LUMNUGU-795337 format. One record per residue (C-alpha): residue number from 1; x, y negated, z negated. Coordinates in nm, 4 decimals. Layout:
<sites>
SITE   num          u          v          w
SITE   NUM          X          Y          Z
...
</sites>
This chain:
<sites>
SITE   num          u          v          w
SITE     1    11.1179    -9.9306    -8.7304
SITE     2    11.0584   -10.2638    -8.9054
SITE     3    11.1210   -10.3003    -9.2730
SITE     4    10.8249   -10.1950    -9.4881
SITE     5    10.6815   -10.4916    -9.6761
SITE     6    10.6225   -10.4155   -10.0498
SITE     7    10.4851   -10.6201   -10.3368
SITE     8    10.5516   -10.5344   -10.7007
SITE     9    10.3389   -10.6099   -11.0082
SITE    10    10.5091   -10.6429   -11.3516
SITE    11    10.4074   -10.7882   -11.6939
SITE    12    10.5507   -11.0881   -11.8778
SITE    13    10.8039   -10.8808   -12.0676
SITE    14    10.9773   -10.7260   -11.7630
SITE    15    10.9658   -11.0643   -11.5837
SITE    16    11.1622   -11.2021   -11.8812
SITE    17    10.8964   -11.4641   -11.9400
SITE    18    10.8599   -11.3599   -12.3026
SITE    19    10.7231   -11.0898   -12.5389
SITE    20    10.4012   -11.0895   -12.7366
SITE    21    10.4122   -11.4684   -12.7635
SITE    22    10.3634   -11.4838   -12.3840
SITE    23    10.1176   -11.1916   -12.3461
SITE    24     9.8462   -11.4429   -12.2326
SITE    25    10.0599   -11.5548   -11.9425
SITE    26     9.8426   -11.6256   -11.6364
SITE    27     9.9128   -11.4700   -11.2966
SITE    28    10.2069   -11.5978   -11.1013
SITE    29    10.3767   -11.4940   -10.7766
SITE    30    10.7450   -11.5269   -10.7025
SITE    31    10.9272   -11.4643   -10.3789
SITE    32    11.1718   -11.1774   -10.3733
SITE    33    11.2861   -10.9479   -10.6508
SITE    34    11.2224   -11.0140   -11.0198
SITE    35    11.3275   -10.7737   -11.3016
SITE    36    11.2543   -10.4108   -11.2121
SITE    37    11.2217   -10.5068   -10.8441
SITE    38    11.6004   -10.4920   -10.8239
SITE    39    11.5856   -10.1192   -10.9135
SITE    40    11.3347   -10.0659   -10.6383
SITE    41    11.5609   -10.2469   -10.3951
SITE    42    11.8464   -10.0134   -10.4783
SITE    43    11.6416    -9.7126   -10.3626
SITE    44    11.4887    -9.8825   -10.0527
SITE    45    11.8108    -9.9031    -9.8522
SITE    46    11.7323   -10.0585    -9.5109
SITE    47    11.3833    -9.9063    -9.5060
SITE    48    11.1838   -10.1529    -9.7167
SITE    49    11.1968   -10.4747    -9.9193
SITE    50    11.0148   -10.6349   -10.2088
SITE    51    10.8920   -10.9554   -10.0510
SITE    52    10.7085   -11.0866   -10.3635
SITE    53    10.6738   -11.0041   -10.7321
SITE    54    10.3413   -11.0648   -10.9112
SITE    55    10.3603   -11.1391   -11.2842
SITE    56    10.0795   -11.1368   -11.5374
SITE    57    10.0630   -11.1163   -11.9166
SITE    58     9.9286   -10.7909   -12.0580
SITE    59     9.6751   -10.9644   -12.2854
SITE    60     9.5552   -11.1907   -12.0022
SITE    61     9.4864   -10.8891   -11.7777
SITE    62     9.3308   -10.6910   -12.0672
SITE    63     9.1051   -10.9757   -12.1904
SITE    64     9.0182   -11.1347   -11.8560
SITE    65     9.0488   -10.8564   -11.5938
SITE    66     8.8040   -11.0038   -11.3457
SITE    67     8.9567   -11.3488   -11.3698
SITE    68     9.3120   -11.2070   -11.3509
SITE    69     9.2304   -11.0011   -11.0374
SITE    70     9.0634   -11.2972   -10.8683
SITE    71     9.3658   -11.5199   -10.9320
SITE    72     9.6069   -11.2535   -10.8100
SITE    73     9.4053   -11.2013   -10.4910
SITE    74     9.4241   -11.5733   -10.4166
SITE    75     9.8065   -11.5648   -10.4732
SITE    76     9.8281   -11.2734   -10.2245
SITE    77     9.6274   -11.4405    -9.9440
SITE    78     9.8250   -11.4400    -9.6210
SITE    79    10.0943   -11.2064    -9.7570
SITE    80    10.1880   -10.8955    -9.5640
SITE    81    10.1436   -10.5813    -9.7704
SITE    82    10.2383   -10.2337    -9.6550
SITE    83    10.2854   -10.0784   -10.0023
SITE    84    10.1938   -10.2053   -10.3489
SITE    85    10.3879   -10.0904   -10.6561
SITE    86    10.3148   -10.1558   -11.0220
SITE    87    10.5354   -10.0887   -11.3247
SITE    88    10.6603    -9.8421   -11.4326
SITE    89    10.4421    -9.8743   -11.7447
SITE    90    10.6125    -9.6057   -11.9539
SITE    91    10.4038    -9.5500   -12.2751
SITE    92    10.2777    -9.9100   -12.3052
SITE    93     9.8982    -9.8824   -12.3118
SITE    94     9.8096   -10.2391   -12.2164
SITE    95    10.0661   -10.2404   -11.9401
SITE    96     9.9261    -9.9102   -11.8132
SITE    97     9.5772   -10.0557   -11.8051
SITE    98     9.7060   -10.3603   -11.6182
SITE    99     9.8979   -10.1518   -11.3589
SITE   100     9.5944    -9.9279   -11.2983
SITE   101     9.3538   -10.2212   -11.2772
SITE   102     9.5538   -10.4187   -11.0222
SITE   103     9.6441   -10.1108   -10.8140
SITE   104     9.2790   -10.0177   -10.7952
SITE   105     9.1813   -10.3692   -10.6853
SITE   106     9.4571   -10.3871   -10.4222
SITE   107     9.3630   -10.0466   -10.2842
SITE   108     8.9969   -10.1469   -10.2473
SITE   109     9.0620   -10.4823   -10.0856
SITE   110     9.3660   -10.4144    -9.8628
SITE   111     9.3357   -10.0390    -9.8077
SITE   112     9.7099    -9.9906    -9.8543
SITE   113     9.8947    -9.7220   -10.0577
SITE   114     9.9349    -9.8089   -10.4282
SITE   115    10.1755    -9.6417   -10.6694
SITE   116    10.2582    -9.6654   -11.0355
SITE   117    10.4196    -9.4531   -11.3068
SITE   118    10.3286    -9.3819   -11.6715
SITE   119    10.4157    -9.1545   -11.9513
SITE   120    10.1550    -8.8811   -12.0073
SITE   121    10.0543    -9.0377   -12.3410
SITE   122     9.9702    -9.3724   -12.1796
SITE   123     9.5920    -9.4132   -12.1829
SITE   124     9.6123    -9.5564   -11.8319
SITE   125     9.6729    -9.2063   -11.6997
SITE   126     9.3302    -9.0776   -11.7978
SITE   127     9.1691    -9.4045   -11.6868
SITE   128     9.3136    -9.4165   -11.3333
SITE   129     9.4712    -9.0868   -11.2286
SITE   130     9.1662    -8.9911   -11.0193
SITE   131     9.1784    -9.3156   -10.8275
SITE   132     9.5455    -9.3404   -10.7313
SITE   133     9.8822    -9.1610   -10.7435
SITE   134    10.0427    -9.2123   -11.0825
SITE   135    10.3847    -9.0580   -11.1188
SITE   136    10.4849    -8.8813   -11.4381
SITE   137    10.7075    -9.1314   -11.6126
SITE   138    10.9191    -9.1617   -11.9244
SITE   139    10.8263    -9.3044   -12.2630
SITE   140    11.0625    -9.6045   -12.2541
SITE   141    11.2281    -9.8500   -12.0220
SITE   142    11.5640    -9.6766   -12.0795
SITE   143    11.4586    -9.4480   -11.7935
SITE   144    11.3541    -9.7233   -11.5540
SITE   145    11.5601    -9.6027   -11.2561
SITE   146    11.4670    -9.2404   -11.3141
SITE   147    11.0991    -9.3318   -11.3008
SITE   148    11.1229    -9.5596   -10.9970
SITE   149    11.3151    -9.3194   -10.7723
SITE   150    11.0395    -9.0588   -10.7144
SITE   151    10.7884    -9.3348   -10.6487
SITE   152    11.0066    -9.4897   -10.3806
SITE   153    11.0978    -9.1548   -10.2276
SITE   154    10.7330    -9.0476   -10.1920
SITE   155    10.6126    -9.3901   -10.0731
SITE   156    10.8784    -9.4187    -9.7986
SITE   157    10.8302    -9.0633    -9.6691
SITE   158    10.4550    -9.1179    -9.6596
SITE   159    10.4909    -9.4536    -9.4790
SITE   160    10.7193    -9.3022    -9.2203
SITE   161    10.4876    -9.0079    -9.1589
SITE   162    10.7203    -8.7506    -9.3105
SITE   163    10.6062    -8.4511    -9.5112
SITE   164    10.4908    -8.5124    -9.8661
SITE   165    10.3837    -8.2414   -10.1119
SITE   166    10.1311    -8.1739   -10.3822
SITE   167    10.1172    -8.3247   -10.7279
SITE   168    10.3213    -8.0669   -10.9108
SITE   169    10.6037    -8.0654   -10.6586
SITE   170    10.6153    -8.4477   -10.6268
SITE   171    10.5768    -8.4926   -11.0027
SITE   172    10.2591    -8.7033   -11.0120
SITE   173     9.9394    -8.6407   -11.2043
SITE   174     9.6898    -8.4210   -11.0252
SITE   175     9.3782    -8.5989   -10.8914
SITE   176     9.1562    -8.2957   -10.8411
SITE   177     9.2066    -8.3142   -10.4661
SITE   178     9.2601    -7.9728   -10.3035
SITE   179     9.4307    -7.9065    -9.9745
SITE   180     9.4834    -7.5852    -9.7842
SITE   181     9.8522    -7.5023    -9.7502
SITE   182    10.0367    -7.1965    -9.6247
SITE   183    10.2953    -7.0457    -9.8563
SITE   184    10.6468    -6.9982    -9.7313
SITE   185    10.6425    -6.6412    -9.8491
SITE   186    10.3423    -6.5608    -9.6301
SITE   187    10.1920    -6.3358    -9.8994
SITE   188     9.8164    -6.2751    -9.8738
SITE   189     9.5796    -6.4238   -10.1304
SITE   190     9.4770    -6.0768   -10.2411
SITE   191     9.8345    -5.9819   -10.3209
SITE   192     9.8936    -6.3120   -10.5049
SITE   193     9.5782    -6.2647   -10.7109
SITE   194     9.6757    -5.9112   -10.8090
SITE   195    10.0293    -6.0261   -10.9009
SITE   196     9.8816    -6.2972   -11.1272
SITE   197     9.6429    -6.0543   -11.2911
SITE   198     9.9258    -5.8076   -11.3621
SITE   199    10.1415    -6.0849   -11.5005
SITE   200     9.8638    -6.1817   -11.7349
SITE   201     9.7972    -5.8285   -11.8460
SITE   202    10.1631    -5.7746   -11.9247
SITE   203    10.2021    -6.1183   -12.0866
SITE   204    10.4413    -6.2497   -11.8207
SITE   205    10.4498    -6.6092   -11.6982
SITE   206    10.2399    -6.7045   -11.3945
SITE   207    10.1008    -7.0201   -11.2306
SITE   208     9.7363    -7.0375   -11.1216
SITE   209     9.6677    -7.1725   -10.7805
SITE   210     9.3397    -7.3289   -10.8981
SITE   211     9.4087    -7.5330   -11.2108
SITE   212     9.0990    -7.6501   -11.3927
SITE   213     9.1352    -7.9239   -11.6537
SITE   214     8.9240    -7.8335   -11.9542
SITE   215     8.8025    -8.1326   -12.1601
SITE   216     8.8616    -8.1322   -12.5339
SITE   217     8.5321    -8.0671   -12.7070
SITE   218     8.4598    -8.2446   -13.0313
SITE   219     8.1653    -8.1181   -13.2275
SITE   220     7.9716    -8.4204   -13.3643
SITE   221     7.9461    -8.4321   -13.7441
SITE   222     7.6033    -8.3844   -13.8961
SITE   223     7.4283    -8.7065   -13.9918
SITE   224     7.4458    -8.8282   -14.3489
SITE   225     7.1212    -8.7317   -14.5140
SITE   226     7.1146    -9.0056   -14.7764
SITE   227     7.3393    -9.3067   -14.7058
SITE   228     7.2393    -9.4730   -15.0338
SITE   229     7.4173    -9.1933   -15.2304
SITE   230     7.6995    -9.1295   -14.9852
SITE   231     8.0651    -9.1687   -15.0572
SITE   232     8.2167    -9.3814   -14.7824
SITE   233     8.5836    -9.4512   -14.6927
SITE   234     8.7348    -9.7173   -14.4684
SITE   235     9.0026    -9.6388   -14.2070
SITE   236     9.1648    -9.8884   -13.9678
SITE   237     9.4129    -9.8875   -13.6868
SITE   238     9.4602   -10.2619   -13.7121
SITE   239     9.7767   -10.2347   -13.9250
SITE   240     9.6360   -10.4025   -14.2440
SITE   241     9.8943   -10.3270   -14.5164
SITE   242    10.0228   -10.4817   -14.8399
SITE   243    10.2577   -10.7693   -14.7762
SITE   244    10.5706   -10.5621   -14.8210
SITE   245    10.4442   -10.2829   -14.5933
SITE   246    10.5513   -10.0176   -14.8487
SITE   247    10.5074    -9.7209   -14.6103
SITE   248    10.7078    -9.8909   -14.3373
SITE   249    10.4351    -9.8308   -14.0766
SITE   250    10.5621    -9.9238   -13.7309
SITE   251    10.4024   -10.2167   -13.5565
SITE   252    10.3678   -10.0065   -13.2379
SITE   253    10.3984    -9.6349   -13.1464
SITE   254    10.3222    -9.5499   -13.5066
SITE   255    10.4159    -9.2218   -13.6653
SITE   256    10.3194    -9.3214   -14.0228
SITE   257    10.0012    -9.4075   -14.2104
SITE   258     9.9280    -9.5679   -14.5424
SITE   259     9.6766    -9.5316   -14.8253
SITE   260     9.6075    -9.8311   -15.0516
SITE   261     9.4178    -9.8629   -15.3795
SITE   262     9.1345   -10.1201   -15.3769
SITE   263     8.9416    -9.9972   -15.6797
SITE   264     8.9613   -10.3364   -15.8523
SITE   265     8.9839   -10.5437   -15.5359
SITE   266     8.6641   -10.7235   -15.4291
SITE   267     8.8241   -10.8421   -15.1057
SITE   268     9.1607   -10.8416   -14.9304
SITE   269     9.3504   -11.1603   -15.0022
SITE   270     9.5958   -11.3043   -14.7497
SITE   271     9.8510   -11.3454   -15.0307
SITE   272     9.8527   -10.9682   -15.0819
SITE   273     9.7718   -10.8159   -14.7397
SITE   274     9.8677   -10.8826   -14.3769
SITE   275     9.8691   -10.7037   -14.0377
SITE   276    10.1841   -10.5552   -13.8893
SITE   277    10.0115   -10.4703   -13.5621
SITE   278    10.2102   -10.5777   -13.2512
SITE   279     9.9195   -10.5475   -13.0053
SITE   280     9.7193   -10.8606   -13.0783
SITE   281     9.7584   -11.2178   -13.2073
SITE   282     9.7820   -11.1699   -13.5850
SITE   283     9.6968   -11.5313   -13.6817
SITE   284     9.3319   -11.4791   -13.7838
SITE   285     9.3910   -11.1403   -13.9367
SITE   286     9.6671   -11.2851   -14.1545
SITE   287     9.4384   -11.5695   -14.2619
SITE   288     9.1666   -11.3201   -14.3607
SITE   289     9.2622   -10.9516   -14.3535
SITE   290     8.8896   -10.8583   -14.4088
SITE   291     8.8061   -10.9415   -14.0470
SITE   292     9.0020   -10.6289   -13.9474
SITE   293     8.9521   -10.4149   -14.2588
SITE   294     8.6135   -10.5287   -14.3991
SITE   295     8.6651   -10.4379   -14.7621
SITE   296     8.4628   -10.7399   -14.8707
SITE   297     8.1520   -10.6315   -14.6744
SITE   298     8.1678   -10.2724   -14.7927
SITE   299     8.2139   -10.3805   -15.1503
SITE   300     7.8998   -10.5914   -15.1150
SITE   301     7.7124   -10.2929   -14.9655
SITE   302     7.8147   -10.0958   -15.2696
SITE   303     7.6886   -10.3653   -15.5061
SITE   304     7.3573   -10.3769   -15.3192
SITE   305     7.3269    -9.9941   -15.3349
SITE   306     7.3218    -9.9710   -14.9519
SITE   307     7.5909    -9.7054   -14.9939
SITE   308     7.6451    -9.4791   -15.2887
SITE   309     8.0185    -9.5375   -15.3393
SITE   310     8.2929    -9.7178   -15.1571
SITE   311     8.6046    -9.5007   -15.1980
SITE   312     8.8810    -9.6562   -15.3974
SITE   313     9.1417    -9.6166   -15.1193
SITE   314     9.1472    -9.7413   -14.7632
SITE   315     9.3728    -9.5939   -14.4938
SITE   316     9.5807    -9.7740   -14.2331
SITE   317     9.7917    -9.7068   -13.9246
SITE   318     9.8549    -9.8834   -13.5890
SITE   319     9.6990    -9.7788   -13.2623
SITE   320     9.8974    -9.9675   -12.9984
SITE   321    10.1333    -9.7359   -12.8148
SITE   322    10.0622    -9.4483   -13.0549
SITE   323    10.0645    -9.1241   -12.8714
SITE   324     9.7686    -8.8881   -12.8733
SITE   325     9.9749    -8.6173   -13.0373
SITE   326    10.0893    -8.8442   -13.3256
SITE   327     9.7361    -8.9851   -13.3655
SITE   328     9.5978    -8.6308   -13.3894
SITE   329     9.8587    -8.5315   -13.6440
SITE   330     9.7909    -8.8322   -13.8642
SITE   331     9.4153    -8.7849   -13.8340
SITE   332     9.4413    -8.4258   -13.9488
SITE   333     9.6562    -8.5245   -14.2461
SITE   334     9.4131    -8.7967   -14.3497
SITE   335     9.1149    -8.5705   -14.2960
SITE   336     9.2554    -8.3082   -14.5307
SITE   337     9.2665    -8.5756   -14.8033
SITE   338     8.9158    -8.6988   -14.7319
SITE   339     8.7770    -8.3433   -14.7416
SITE   340     8.9455    -8.2855   -15.0771
SITE   341     8.7974    -8.6138   -15.2059
SITE   342     8.4447    -8.5112   -15.1038
SITE   343     8.3969    -8.8051   -14.8655
SITE   344     8.0590    -8.8089   -14.6928
SITE   345     8.1292    -9.0639   -14.4245
SITE   346     8.4116    -9.2583   -14.2598
SITE   347     8.4032    -9.6093   -14.1181
SITE   348     8.6822    -9.6419   -13.8609
SITE   349     8.7553    -9.9959   -13.7415
SITE   350     9.0003   -10.1215   -13.4822
SITE   351     9.0858   -10.4533   -13.3287
</sites>
């Protein structure tokens, strides 16, 4: 059997091109292994090889996805592709988006297997898990080899026509695809159903054979009856903080939030406020923090009686890399304060 030809996609960081300063790096292709490709090679043995590594900056893919895909497709013209890998993306949201986007494009054009890996908190999971196999990954690059091994194992077995199993057993995210399988125990469905029912009645653990993912339901708030008398507060995930960042909010993967008094502040001055957000170019926000947290505009609305009162505090955290669980916790903590302050409406701005 000939060696399986694989191509890997990675971002500017793992290609050692640079960090946020190089996040707009345009697509490039290099022969052979770059960065994480060496870890893939260690698990391939004599079965497969990474023939080329595609590199693209996270911001470039995120801001110009059609252009990025078009350029990558031109770079891949004439290349032999048996399997396409991307990442792992860990908990990096922009990287997860990039891996999912390129994998989807490769699958559609070349009709070859595509595989990537992400932490469950990566937004790329929800965006792409129905369209491709995304393995359950770790939160950081410290587990690079651990995340790559199951991808390679599954991909090689699949390519060689060997047996592969369902999502739970192979440790990838379920895609809602159901297959008929025969259990090794050869127990009838009626007996299995009764066993599950008894386990539930007696509060014992059991695993359903038909998992159904229930969406989280958020009840919309009632509309504000009279905006001209309403008390309005400003929240932002753009990381706008006082210059000294007194609450030590992290620039990514935030677990903290801040609350800042603007009672006597007609606008946010760049000598007093800045952004600590690591997910975008901070240049313009640091020149004028109001473009992210529009305190100036809301103060003007208050003066013009378009809103009843602009609350004297605004709230800040950072969204990039922040997990859903941490975001929910912080939101509940802030919401408790806003309810106690009799806030009528919230303006949430991002970047």
